[in-house]
C-alpha positions as CSV (number, residue, x, y, z in Angstrom):
1,M,74.6,74.3,34.5
2,K,73.3,77.5,34.0
3,Q,70.5,77.3,31.6
4,H,70.2,79.6,28.5
5,T,67.8,82.7,29.0
6,P,66.4,83.6,26.1
7,P,66.0,87.9,25.7
8,K,62.9,89.3,26.5
9,S,60.6,90.1,23.8
10,I,58.4,92.4,26.1
11,L,60.5,94.6,28.4
12,S,58.3,95.7,31.8
13,F,58.3,99.4,32.8
14,K,61.1,99.0,35.1
15,Q,63.3,97.5,32.4
16,R,62.1,99.9,30.0
17,M,63.1,103.2,32.3
18,E,66.9,101.6,33.0
19,V,67.2,101.4,29.1
20,Y,66.4,104.7,29.0
21,N,68.6,106.0,31.6
22,F,71.4,103.7,29.5
23,V,70.9,104.8,26.5
24,K,70.6,108.4,27.4
25,E,73.7,109.0,29.5
26,V,75.9,106.8,26.6
27,G,74.4,109.4,23.2
28,H,73.2,113.5,22.4
29,V,71.0,114.6,19.7
30,D,72.9,115.7,16.9
31,P,72.6,118.7,15.1
32,D,70.0,117.4,12.6
33,G,68.3,116.7,15.3
34,Y,68.9,113.1,15.0
35,W,70.0,110.5,18.0
36,K,73.5,109.7,18.0
37,Y,75.7,107.4,20.4
38,N,78.9,107.9,21.4
39,D,81.6,105.9,20.2
40,A,81.0,101.7,20.9
41,Y,77.4,102.0,21.5
42,S,74.7,101.2,19.7
43,D,70.6,99.2,19.6
44,K,73.1,96.1,19.1
45,S,75.9,96.8,22.3
46,I,73.3,98.3,25.0
47,A,71.5,94.7,23.8
48,A,73.5,92.5,24.4
49,H,74.8,94.7,28.0
50,F,71.4,94.3,29.2
51,G,70.7,90.9,28.0
52,F,67.5,92.3,25.9
53,T,66.8,92.4,22.0
54,E,68.3,94.8,19.5
55,Q,64.3,95.6,18.7
56,N,63.8,96.2,22.6
57,V,66.2,98.7,22.9
58,A,65.2,100.8,19.8
59,S,61.7,100.8,20.4
60,V,62.2,102.2,23.9
61,R,64.8,104.9,22.2
62,K,62.8,105.9,19.6
63,G,59.9,106.0,21.8
64,H,61.9,107.9,24.4
65,L,65.1,109.7,22.3
66,G,64.6,109.5,18.8
67,N,65.0,107.9,15.6
68,L,69.0,107.3,14.3
69,N,70.4,109.7,11.4
70,P,70.0,107.4,8.0
71,Q,72.9,108.7,7.0
72,T,74.7,106.4,9.9
73,G,73.5,105.0,12.1
74,S,73.5,102.0,9.7
75,P,76.1,101.6,6.7
76,F,73.6,99.5,4.9
77,I,71.0,102.6,4.7
78,K,73.8,105.2,4.5
79,K,74.4,102.9,1.1
80,V,70.8,103.5,-0.2
81,Y,70.8,107.1,0.6
82,D,73.6,107.1,-1.5
83,L,72.3,105.3,-4.5
84,E,69.4,107.1,-3.9
85,A,70.9,110.9,-3.9
86,R,72.6,109.3,-6.9
87,V,70.2,108.5,-8.6
88,Q,68.1,112.3,-8.3
89,R,71.2,114.0,-9.6
90,L,70.9,111.0,-12.4
91,E,67.6,111.8,-12.1
92,E,67.8,115.8,-13.0
93,L,70.7,116.2,-15.3
94,L,68.0,114.0,-17.6
95,D,65.9,116.1,-16.7
96,A,68.3,119.6,-17.5
97,Y,68.9,117.6,-20.7
98,T,66.8,118.8,-23.8
99,F,66.5,116.9,-27.1
100,P,66.2,118.7,-30.4
101,K,62.7,119.7,-31.1
102,E,63.1,118.3,-34.6
103,V,64.3,115.7,-36.3
104,H,66.6,116.9,-39.3
105,K,66.2,113.8,-41.9
């Protein structure tokens, strides 16, 4: 019976280069300067392909190719940025609203 081998937490130089070369082939830099995977690829899917951890792949990608766009890299992160934009807009509206200088009684 084949024994399950847990994902490696530390990659050798050779493994890092294999991941780097693969990641480089399945993505590109977007117009905003962020790394963008082609459809069907992600840190998670590449980690599964190699049998490494998602953190292994993310570390190689960040170190050599850059960060994912926070607007498109993760649905959760996109929601956070959308909420931040909404709060910023509300703050701008509140700043634009001026209260009367004198309150008449």
